[in-house]
N, C-alpha and C positions, 0 to 999 in steps of 0.2 A: 439085238439084233436078232433077227430071225435066226431059229437053230442049221435051216438047210445054207443059209453063208458061210457059217464055220463049216460044215461037213463038205459043202464041194467048190468052196474057192481053191483054185490052184497056185495065187499068189501069195507073198506073202503078207501077213495080215498082223497087225495089232490092233487087241482088243485093252481097252483103258478102264477101268476103273476105279470110278474115284470114290476114296472113302476118307477122306484127309478136312469135311467138312463141318469142325467143331458137330457131329451126330455119327462120329464115327463108330462102327459095329465090330470092323476087324472080319476075320473070313466065313465068320458062322453066320454075319447077317445078312448073307449071299444066297439068297435060295439058286442061284442058278451055280454056285461054288462048284461043286463035286462036275458038272458040264466042263465046265474049266477047264479044271484040275485036269480031266478025261484030252479033253481037246489040247490044250497047250505043251510044248516042246523046248519051250525057254522063256523065263520071265525079269522081270525088271522091280524088286519093292521100293520103290522112290518114298523115302519120309522127309523130304526137305521143303517142299513147295515145286512150285515147276519153275523147270526153266530149260530154256531153248536147247540147250548142249545137252542135256539128261532126253529129249524127244527124240534129237537127233539118235545119239547112243541107240536106242530103242527100237530108232527104223533102219538100222545099222544093223542091230544084232539077229530084225526080224528077218535079213537079207541071209544070215548063216540056221537060222532057227526063224523057220517061217509061220507058224502060228504061236506069239509072242503075245504074252500077257504084261500089261503095263498095268501096276498096282501103283495109285498116290494114296500116300494114307499120313494116319500122322505116327508120332515115333512112339505112342505109346503101343501101335500094335503093328508097328511094322516088326519086328520079331515073330509075331504069332503071324503074321503072315509068312515070311522067309521057314517058320518051322513047316510048315502045310505044306510047300509051296516045294523044299527036303523030302518031309517022307514019300510023296510022289516023284520023288528023283526026275524032278524037272527042274534041269541049269538055274541057275538065278542067281543075278547081282541086288544084290539091298547099299543102300545109301540114305545115312543118317543124316542131320546136320552135326558142325561143329558142337555147335551148344547142348545140343540130347535133346530140343525140347521144338519141335512141329507140331500144329501152330502156335506161334508165338498165342497164349491169352489175351484175350479181348478186355480192355479196364469196362468195367461197368457203365464208363460214360462215352465211349465209342461203341456203346451194343443200344445206348438210346439215342 
């Protein structure tokens, strides 16, 4: 997304960072992270897999915190994402799965 869109939009905006693709890095793997941390006024760290109610909640929260960051991550990096946001005093909510593991590890047979 071009930086000018982030700076110049007057409407609520949700930026989705996809960091849950079996090659997750956490916040240190995102070169644009410093800019997002300056930009964001609220965030949701979502480590449970995509679902409609969570995305609806992010949209609703963006109406209150118009520069909203939705971080899709794995359970291993959820706490790291939350810590980075908290250090910047960005209000955030975090979700992890009841099992404590997301994504569910794929079996070797599934991958082939």
